[in-house]
C-alpha positions in Angstrom: 0.1 -7.2 -11.7 2.2 -8.6 -9.9 3.7 -11.3 -11.5 4.8 -15.2 -10.9 5.7 -15.1 -6.6 9.0 -15.7 -5.8 10.1 -16.0 -9.6 12.4 -12.3 -9.9 12.6 -12.8 -13.6 8.9 -13.1 -14.0 8.1 -10.1 -11.1 4.5 -7.8 -11.9 4.7 -4.3 -11.9 3.6 -3.7 -8.3 6.9 -5.9 -6.7 8.8 -3.7 -10.0 7.6 -0.3 -8.4 8.5 -1.8 -4.7 11.8 -2.5 -6.6 12.3 0.6 -7.8 11.9 2.3 -4.7 13.1 1.3 -2.0 16.3 1.2 -4.9 15.8 4.6 -5.6 16.1 5.3 -1.6 19.3 3.0 -0.5 21.1 4.8 -2.7 20.0 8.0 -1.3 22.0 6.9 1.9 24.4 8.8 1.0 22.5 11.7 0.1 21.3 15.0 2.6 18.0 13.3 2.7 16.3 11.2 5.0 12.9 9.6 4.1 9.3 8.4 5.8 7.7 5.0 3.4 4.1 4.0 4.9 1.6 2.3 3.0 -2.4 2.2 3.8 -4.8 -0.9 1.6 -8.7 -0.1 0.8 -11.5 -1.9 -0.8 -14.6 -0.2 -2.6 -17.3 -2.4 -2.1 -20.5 -2.2 -3.0 -20.5 1.3 -2.6 -18.6 0.9 0.9 -15.0 1.6 2.0 -13.2 -1.0 4.1 -9.8 -1.5 5.3 -8.2 -3.9 4.8 -5.2 -2.9 7.2 -7.6 -3.0 9.9 -7.5 -5.8 12.4 -11.4 -5.8 12.3 -11.7 -4.8 8.5 -15.6 -5.8 7.8 -16.3 -4.1 10.9 -14.6 -0.8 10.4 -16.6 0.9 7.5 -14.7 4.4 6.8 -16.1 7.4 5.0 -15.1 9.3 2.6 -14.0 12.7 2.7 -12.6 16.3 2.0 -11.2 19.3 3.4 -9.0 22.4 2.3 -5.4 21.4 4.0 -6.2 18.2 2.3 -8.6 17.8 -0.2 -10.2 14.3 -0.8 -9.1 11.1 2.2 -10.6 8.8 3.8 -10.9 9.4 7.2 -9.5 6.8 10.1 -7.5 4.8 7.0 -4.8 2.7 8.0 -1.1 4.2 7.0 2.1 1.6 8.3 5.4 3.1 8.9 7.9 0.5 6.0 11.2 -0.3 6.2 11.8 -2.7 3.9 10.9 -4.5 0.3 9.7 -7.7 2.7 7.3 -5.6 4.8 6.0 -3.7 2.2 5.3 -7.1 0.5 3.6 -8.5 4.2 0.9 -5.6 4.2 0.6 -5.0 0.5 -0.3 -9.9 0.8 -2.0 -9.1 4.3 -5.3 -6.7 2.4 -4.7 -9.2 -0.9 -6.2 -11.6 1.8 -8.7 -9.6 3.5 -10.4 -8.1 -0.1 -14.1 -10.1 -1.3 -14.0 -12.8 -4.1 -16.4 -15.0 -5.3 -16.3 -17.9 -8.0 -17.6 -17.0 -11.2 -17.7 -19.5 -14.5 -14.2 -17.8 -15.5 -12.8 -17.6 -12.1 -12.6 -19.1 -8.8 -10.6 -16.3 -7.0 -12.7 -13.6 -9.1 -12.5 -9.8 -7.1 -15.7 -8.1 -6.2 -14.0 -5.2 -5.1 -11.5 -2.3 -6.4 -8.4 -1.8 -4.1 -6.3 1.2 -3.8 -2.9 0.3 -2.7 -1.0 3.7 -1.6 2.2 4.5 -0.9 3.5 7.1 0.7 6.5 8.8 0.6 8.0 11.9 2.8 11.4 13.5 2.5 13.4 16.0 4.7 17.2 17.6 4.3 19.2 15.9 6.7 20.6 18.7 9.2 24.9 19.0 9.8 25.3 16.1 12.0 22.7 14.3 9.6 19.7 13.6 12.1 
């Protein structure tokens, strides 16, 4: 999914997605739109939800909620505003470092969980003055 870090020719799906998303917004600078990009990163481990971007990852267990307005969501999940590829990669690396891992016969750092890294994109039309 990640490919070989530091070698653009061997990027995985995730770094290519970051390039594609931010490339679109860079191209859209001349359009009459503005963008807000945020990300979150959660882990489901032993039937609990952990916020991988929280300062208190292990003590901050979250709950799944549902509402008519928002649908299904994770209550109190940290979302971070991002403005560049290096910034979103920093959050991805931070969350990945917080994941639960353990050694198996086949893999020294085997993941013991499922994780979801979400990118939220909001757009708005600029007014006549470009604001």
